[in-house]
N, C-alpha and C positions, 0 to 999 in steps of 0.2 A: 455388658454395655462398654463399647470402646470410646475413648475420649481423646481429643486432640487439643493442643494448645499452641498458640502463635506467640512466640516471644521475639522481640526485636531489641537488640542492644545497640545503641548508637554511641560510639566513643570517638571523641575528637573529630567532629564533623568538619570536613574541609574539602571543597571541590577543586581547589586550585593547586594545592601543594601535595605533599606525600603523606599527610595524616588523614586516614580514612576511617569510616565507621566499620565496626565489626557487626555484621548482620548474621544472626543465627536463627534459623527457622526450625521449630519443632511444632507439632500440631496437637492442639488440645480442644476438645469440643465434641459434642455428641455426634456420632455417625448418623447421617440422615438417610432416608429411604433410597429410592432409585432415581435421584436427579441425574440427568444426563451430563456427561462430560463434553467439553467443546474444545476442538483444535481448529484454529483459524490460521491458514497459511496464506500470506500475501506476497506474491512475486513482485519484483520491481522492474518496471519498463518492459514487461513481457508482452509481446504482440499476440493478438487474437489468433493469428496464423501460426504461432510457434507451437501450439498444441496439436499433436498429431491427430487426435480425435476430431479436431476442427478442420484441419487442412491436410489433404492427402500427401502433399509434398514434404511434410515434416516427419522425420523418422527417428527423432532424438528423445522422445518422451514416453518410453515404454511403460514406466510405472504410472504416470498420469493417465495414459491411455487405458491401462488396466483398471485404474480407479473409475474412469468414465464408464467402462464396460460393467463394473460392479456397482455403479451408482447412477446419478443423473447428471447430464451435461446441459448447461444453459448457454444458448447461443446468442441471446439478446440481453446480455448482462453488462452492466455499465459501472465504471468507477464514478465516484461522486465528484471528482475533479480530475483534471488532466495533468496534475503535477503532484509532487510527493506529499508535502505537509498537509495541504487541504484535503487530499484524498484520505490520509490516515486519520486526521481529526474527525472526518465525517464517519469513518468506520467505527470509531470508538465512542461517538456521541449520537449517531443517527440523525445528525443535523448538518445542513449545508453551511458553508463558510460565512454567509451573511448572518447566520444565527450564532454559530460557535466562535466567530471572530477570526478564524484562520483562513485567510484568503490568498496567501502566497507562502513561499518556503522560508523557514528559519535558517539563520546563518551560523557559522562556527562561533561568531561573537555575539549571538543573540542573547539578550538579557531575559526575554520572556519565552513563552511557549503557549501551548493550549491553555486558554484562560482557566484559572483555578476554580472559578465558579461553575465551570462546565463539568458535568458528571460523566465519568468514563464507564464503559462496559465493565471493566475490571472492578471498579469501585462498587458498582451495584451487585455484581456476583459475589464479591468478597463479603459484602454485607449479608448475602443470602447463604453464607456458609461454604463458599467455594475456596479452594486453593488456587491462586492465580500466578501465572508465570508468563514472562515474555522473553523470547530469544530473537536477537537480530536488530534490524534498523528501527530506530524510534522516530527521530526527526520531528518531535513535537516539543522541543525545549529540553536542555540538559542542565541548566543552571538552577541551583537551589531547589525549590519545591516543584519544579517542572520535570525533574528526573522521574523515570518510570516507577521507581520504588515509592514515590510519593503520589502517584496517580493510580493507585489501586493494585499494583503488581507486587506480590510477595517476593518474587524472585525475578531478577533481570540479568541477562547475559547478552551483550551485543555492542554495536557501535551506535553513538548517539545521533548520527545523521548519515547521509549518503557516504559510501566508502571512497568516493573520489574527493571528499572534502578534507583531505589531509594526506600528507605524503607517506609513503611506505618504502621499505627496503626491497620490496618485490612489486614494482609498479604494475606489472601485467600489461594486458593489451588495452590501449586507449587510442583515440583518434581526435587530435594529435596526441602523441605519447607525452607523458609527463616524467620528469626526472625522479630519481630515488631521493630519499631524505638525505640531508647533509649529515656528515659525520664529524667534520672538523669544526673549528671555531667560527668559520664564516658560513652563512647560509648559502645554499646553491642559488644560482640565478634563476629567477622565475621565467622560464622560457615561453610559457603560454599563459594568457590571462586567466584561463580556467584551471590552472595547476596551482596546488598549494605546496609551498616549500618551507614556510616558517613554522608550521606546527604539524606534528605527525598524527596520523589517525589513531585514536585511542580505542581500546577494547575494555569494556566495563564488565565486572561481575558484581552485581548489586551496586553499591556506591564506590567500589574500589576500581581504579584503573589498574588492570592486571597485565596490560601489554601496550606499549606505545613506542614505535609504530606496530600496527597489526601485520602479521604475516598473512597476506591475502591467500596464498596458495594453501594454507591450512585452515582457513576460516570455515569452509563448508563442513569439514570433518568435525571441527569443534562444535558448530551449531547442531549437527546431527547427534553428537554425543550428549550435549547438554539437554537437548529436547527429549531424547530417549530416557535420560536419567530423571528428568522432571516427571515425565509420564509414569515411569515405574514407581518413583517415590510417592507421587500423589496417589496413585492407585493403591499402594500399600497402606497409606494413611487411612483409607476408607472414606475420605471426603471426595465429593465431586470436584472436578478441576476445570479451569480454563487455561489453555496454552495458546498464546498468540505468537506466531512466528513471522517476523518481517525479513524475508530473504534478501540477501545482497544481490542475487541473480534476478534479472539479467542486466542490471545497471553496469556501466563501465566504471572502473576497469575490470575486464574479465581476467580471472586468474590465469597465470601462465601454464595452463595444462597442455599436455602433448597434442599436436594437431590431430584432427579426426579425419576420417574418410569423408568424401563428399565434395561438393563444389569448392574449388580452391579458396574463393573469397569468403566462404562461410565457415571455414574450419575452426577458428577460435570460437566463434559464436556457437557452432554445433557442439563443440566440446563443453562449453559452458552450460548449454541446455542439458546435456547428458549428466553433468555434475549436479545441476539443480534437481533433475529428475531422480537421480540416485538418492539425494538428500531427502526429498519428499517420500520416496519409497521406503527409506529407513524409518521415517516417522510413522507412516501408515503401517508398516510391519509391526512396530511396537504397539500401536493402537490395537491391531488385530490380536496381538499376543495377550494383552492385559485388560482390554476393555472393549472388544469388538462390538458387542451387542448393545452397549450403552454409551457409545462415544460418537458424536456427530463431528465429522471432519469436513471443513469447508475450505476449498482452494480457489483463489482468485488473484487478481492483479490490481496494482494501484493506478496504473494508467497505461497508455499504449507505448510503442517503442520510440526511442530517442533517435530520430532519423538522421540528425546531423552527425551521428557517429558512423554513418556509412555501413560498411560490411560488419560492423560490431553492433548493429541495431537489428531488432527483430522484424517479423513479418506482420503486416496488417491484414493479410489474407485478401479478401475481395473488397475491403473497405478502404479504397485508394483515394478518396476525396478528390476525384478528378477535376471538379470545378475549380478547386483551389490550386491543385497541382499545375494546371494550365496557366495559372496567373502568378506562379512562383511560390517558393517556400514549401515547407512540409505540412501535410495534413495529419500529423500523428501527435505525439506527446506535446503538451502545452496548448493544443488547439481543441476546439469543440467539434471537429469533424469526427466521424465514427472511429477512425484510426487512433484518435487521441484518447477515447474513453471506453470503447467497447473492448472488453477484456475476457480472457478465458475464465470459466467458472465451473466447478465441479462440486457436487454434494455427495457424501458417502456416509451411510449409516445402515449397516446390514439389518434387515428386518423392518426398517422404517422407510428409508428412501428407496423408491423403485429402482430396479436393476436395468442397466443398459437402455435408459430412456434419454431422449433428447427433447428438451423443453424450449419452446420459443416464447415463453412468458417474458414480459418486459420487467426486468428486475435490476436492482442496484446494490452496490456496496452499502448504501444507506440502510438497507433492509436487514443487515446482519444484527445490528443493535436491538431493534424491537423483536426480531424473530428469536434470537438467543434468549432474551429475557422472558419471552412468553414460554418457551420450552423449559426454562429453568423455574418457572412459576414465580418469577420476580417482577415487581411492579416497575413501570416506567417512572423515572424521576418526575416529581410534580412541578408545576409552575412554568412549564415550557412546552413548546410545540416541536414535533418531530417530522422529518421529511421521509423517513423510511416506513415500510409497512411490515407487519407480521405476515410473512409469506410461508408459514409452515404448511398450510394446506397445499400450496404449490409444490413445496419440497416433497411432500408425501404423496403426490400424484392425485390429490383430491380436488384440485382446481387447476385450470389451464391458463388463467390470466393473472397478471400482477398489476403493475401500474397502468393507468390510462395516460398519465402525464409524467414526464421527468424534465427537470431543468438542469442544463449543463452550464456550470459557471465558467466565466472567462478564467484562463489559467496561464496567462503569460504571453500568448501569441498576439492577441488583439483585445482592445477594450479594457476597461478598468478591472483589475484583479477581483475575482469573486462575484462580479455583477452577473445577473442572469439575463443573457441576451440570446440564448439558444434554447429552443423549446422542442421537446419531443412530445407529440400528441398522437397516440396510437401509432399508425405506420408513418405518420408525417413528421417532418423535422423542419423547423423554421429558424433561420439565422437573421438576427437584427444587426449583427456585426460579423465580418469574416476577416481572416488573416492567416497567413502561414507562418509556422515557426521556422527556425533556421534549418535548411535542408542540407543534404550531404554536399551539394555544390556550393554552399555558402549563401545561397539566396534566401531572402526573407520575403514572404508574401505581403503586399501592402495591406494596411488596415483599411477596411471599407465599411461604412455604416449604411444600413438599408432601412430607410423609413418604412417602406413596404418590404417586409422580409422576403428573403429567398426561402421557398418552401420546396422540399424534396419529398417524394413518395418512396420510402425505403423498401417497400415491398417490390416495387418495380425497378428500383435504382439503388442497389447497395453501394455502388461506387460514388454516389452523390455527384453525378456527372451533369445532369440537366434538370434545373429547377422547373417547377410548374409554371406554365404561362400565366403571368399576372392578370391577363385579360380573360382567362378561361373560367368556366363555371366551377371547376374543382377548386381552383385557388380562391375564388370568391366565397366558396362554401367553408373552406378550412380557415381562412384568415380570421374571421371574428371569433372562432373557437380558440385559436391560438392566443389572440389578444386578451380574451377573457381569462384564460388560464394563467397567463403571465400577470395580469392585473390582480388576479386573486391571490397568487402566492406572495406578491409584493405587499399587498394589503395585510396578509397574514403575518409576514415578517415584521411589518411596522407595529403590529399589536403584540408581538412576542417579546419575551425577555431575552434580549440578544446580548452577546458578549463582544469585547474588543480585545484583541491580542496586543501585547506589548512587543513591537518590532524594533525597539531601540537596541543599539549595539554598543558593546564595550569590550575592547581587546582583552581586558583582565579576566573575562569569564570563559575564555577558551580552555577546554579541558587540557590540563598539563600535569604530567606525572612528575617531571623535574624541570622547573623553569630555568635552572642553571645550565642545562645542557642544550645543545642545538636541537631544534624541533621538538623540545620537551621529551627527549628520548629517555626511557626508563633504563636504569642501570641493570645489568644482568643479575639475576638472583644468585 
């Protein structure tokens, strides 16, 4: 009988200075049967059309395309929000932002994060005997108890928020470009309002800042190494594991990799796609080597492409949001148009998930939480309601339908953050508010409220170009069903145990390796 033990030594806890806890993990506890392992990979700002298996024009995702051929591809899969923090909070809780409290993004100076009374996927699985690790972007709070090590993850390696939320010495490709971190006594001039020059991007290993600023050109390699090490070590321990990987790709800045072949304007983005694809391929190869028949790998994205970044943004494929595009602004990230929340999704589990299958089931990132817990034999947390479904029967090819209704929260382009004013009902989609995010040309679509919602039939109109005639029979038949679904979820939320995130800010909580040096730069070891 093999045993494992989990030991955590915390020495000199400090998030702001240079005194950090020592975290040592060894495993003790009885080896359990054949509980499955889980690897969840979340891309950042990747467009639906960036996946070659989805869109014939894309040639940069060979490993992901191979995964699609060896597993199941979901073409009607949706992020739970169209921006970073709310989407990630929903993945880890199975609950929309109106329930879990995370309705917009956290900042470098945010005091709070995902509310501490919300139970994460990692917390439940760790309680069920799993070893839990996270690699990559967190963006659910970094100060105090909001750090990943205190939210259920035994091991963490990554950046605490988006990698454009701090300066680096290797700024990479951005639009507009941002300056490198200052090296002298005076901070560099902040040339663009979206650039950070006063604090460098930190890289954490557990509670330690191990690098500040991060070398972006080496980050993908480090993530691949840490992910493969975690999988190998967890497999050796004999305990089931959860690995959650929050990729930096395809968010800007893109690392300064050599230009690739292809259309001139897409070269940096294509190179970034290939780098991401290679990283995912290394993780999959490791899974195949040590746990192929008992590891479920789920790949998806947090939201659609960031269109204001022009040639450094991804492809929405056919989901062009034409109604909004004609009126200005972008119908991608931050919006509730399909380009904002319909994301690539692949499931891979040899012997369990059907091979080379394309599913049109309506699914969501919200489904990851209840599905993984069901497969692990772990109960849902008590005393709260969930928006995701256990879709294991769909994953295993035993059912063809998922949700009948999904709700897409406002995510920054129009309406109150987190409010539910866009409803997907079967093939229909209703907008009570519309608006475009900032587009490549700088335009922003005006916010418009629709007392009688715009309703599109996505089966006939993937581009969301022409809403149903409000006077027509189809519109009159669908409208009361949409209104009833929306009223139902709002009433359910009102009865639920909901949380409120602390969005207050304090400059003193910025991650800082050495506050005496410009941009908190760490001294070389």
